[in-house]
C-alpha positions in Angstrom: 54.7 125.8 -131.2 55.3 122.7 -130.4 53.3 120.2 -132.6 53.8 117.2 -129.8 50.6 116.3 -128.2 49.9 116.2 -124.6 46.5 114.6 -124.4 44.8 111.4 -126.4 41.8 110.1 -126.5 39.8 106.9 -128.5 36.9 106.8 -130.5 35.1 104.7 -132.5 31.3 104.7 -135.1 29.8 103.1 -137.4 27.2 104.7 -140.1 24.8 104.0 -143.1 23.5 105.5 -145.9 21.6 104.2 -148.3 23.4 105.3 -151.7 26.8 107.0 -150.7 29.9 105.4 -149.8 30.9 109.2 -148.6 27.7 109.6 -146.4 28.6 105.8 -144.8 31.7 107.8 -143.7 30.5 110.8 -143.1 27.3 109.1 -140.3 30.1 107.3 -138.6 32.0 110.4 -138.0 29.2 112.0 -136.1 28.4 108.9 -134.4 32.0 108.7 -132.9 31.7 112.5 -132.5 34.4 113.7 -134.8 32.8 114.8 -137.9 32.9 118.5 -137.1 37.3 118.3 -137.4 39.6 118.3 -140.4 41.4 115.2 -139.7 44.6 115.0 -140.0 46.0 110.7 -140.0 49.7 110.4 -139.0 51.7 107.3 -137.7 51.8 105.0 -134.7 53.6 106.8 -132.1 52.3 107.9 -128.4 54.8 111.1 -127.5 56.3 110.7 -123.8 54.0 112.0 -121.1 51.0 111.8 -123.2 47.9 111.7 -121.4 45.0 109.5 -122.2 41.5 111.1 -121.5 38.0 109.9 -121.9 36.3 110.9 -125.2 34.3 113.4 -123.1 37.2 115.3 -121.5 39.3 115.0 -124.7 35.9 116.7 -127.3 36.2 120.1 -125.2 39.9 120.5 -126.2 38.6 120.9 -129.3 37.1 124.0 -131.9 35.0 123.1 -134.4 36.9 123.2 -137.6 40.3 122.5 -136.0 43.1 120.2 -137.8 43.2 117.8 -135.5 46.0 114.9 -135.3 44.7 111.4 -135.8 45.4 107.8 -136.4 42.3 106.2 -138.2 41.6 102.8 -139.3 38.3 102.1 -141.6 36.4 100.0 -143.6 33.2 100.9 -145.6 31.5 98.0 -147.4 27.2 97.8 -149.9 27.6 93.4 -149.9 24.4 92.3 -147.9 25.6 90.4 -144.3 29.2 91.2 -145.0 30.9 91.7 -141.5 33.5 95.0 -141.4 35.8 95.8 -138.7 38.1 98.7 -137.7 40.4 98.4 -134.9 42.9 100.4 -132.8 45.8 98.7 -131.0 47.4 100.6 -127.5 50.6 99.7 -125.9 51.8 102.4 -123.4 55.8 101.9 -121.8 56.2 101.5 -118.6 58.0 104.3 -118.2 56.5 107.4 -118.7 59.8 109.1 -120.1 59.7 106.5 -123.2 56.9 106.4 -126.3 54.4 104.2 -126.4 52.5 102.7 -130.4 49.7 102.8 -131.7 48.6 99.8 -134.6 45.2 100.1 -136.8 44.2 97.4 -138.8 40.5 96.7 -140.7 39.2 93.8 -141.9 36.3 92.1 -143.5 35.0 88.4 -142.5 37.1 88.8 -139.6 35.7 88.2 -135.6 36.3 91.9 -134.1 37.6 90.0 -130.8 40.1 88.6 -133.0 41.0 91.7 -134.6 41.5 93.7 -131.5 44.1 91.1 -130.4 45.5 91.1 -133.3 46.1 94.8 -133.8 47.0 95.7 -129.9 49.4 92.5 -130.1 50.8 94.4 -133.4 51.7 97.7 -131.2 52.6 96.0 -128.4 55.2 93.8 -130.4 56.1 97.2 -132.2 57.1 98.6 -128.3 58.2 95.2 -127.4 61.2 95.5 -130.1 62.1 98.7 -129.3 62.6 97.7 -125.4 64.9 95.1 -126.1 62.0 92.4 -124.8 62.7 89.0 -126.0 59.5 87.4 -127.2 59.0 84.3 -130.1 56.8 86.6 -133.0 55.3 83.6 -134.6 53.6 82.8 -130.3 49.8 83.8 -130.1 48.9 86.7 -128.6 48.5 85.5 -125.3 51.4 84.1 -124.7 53.3 86.9 -126.0 51.2 89.0 -123.8 52.4 87.6 -120.7 56.1 87.6 -121.5 55.5 91.7 -121.8 54.0 91.4 -118.5 56.2 89.7 -116.6 59.2 91.8 -118.4 57.8 95.2 -116.7 58.0 97.3 -119.5 55.4 97.4 -120.8 52.0 99.0 -118.6 49.0 98.3 -121.2 47.6 97.1 -124.1 44.3 97.5 -125.3 42.1 97.8 -128.1 39.2 100.2 -129.3 37.7 97.8 -132.7 34.1 98.9 -133.8 32.7 96.5 -136.4 29.2 95.9 -138.3 27.0 93.9 -140.6 26.1 95.5 -143.7 22.6 94.9 -143.5 20.3 95.6 -146.9 21.3 94.9 -149.9 23.2 98.0 -152.0 23.3 100.0 -148.8 26.7 101.2 -147.5 27.9 100.9 -144.2 31.4 102.3 -142.9 33.4 101.7 -138.9 36.3 103.7 -137.8 38.3 103.4 -134.8 40.3 106.3 -134.3 42.8 108.1 -131.5 42.5 111.2 -130.9 45.3 113.9 -130.3 45.7 117.1 -128.3 48.5 119.8 -128.6 
């Protein structure tokens, strides 16, 4: 049996608990609809010919209790009014024979738009370096993105980002973003 994923989908979720970090993580998994799987974290490659599907389609291919490979970004906090974010960045090559990249990152106190651009930029940079696309790593992401588009070797970059602010003192909040692989 080949363990090379054929499909991928993306989810995000947030959860809260008045007394438990673990419970807030469980609630975030439920919000993302992936609580009933045994998640195994893997590194950051989208295999060649791996087709992206929407969440509802992807979930149809998975069974309760199944071991599922994922890229997972998560963070928890119980500090009132603290902003927490988790993000997955995606970079897909124009040539389906090549592999793409995923990046995961989480933060405290960084606006979700900024974190999303950061993770998207990280994935694009990793893909660009494997494709031989020249760029200045100190440029901002908008400049880099223009270079990637002009070059024509990267077809898509995006991010999946979830965030929340801890509402009450002592309450646990967890946010997650994940890429879920289907074999």
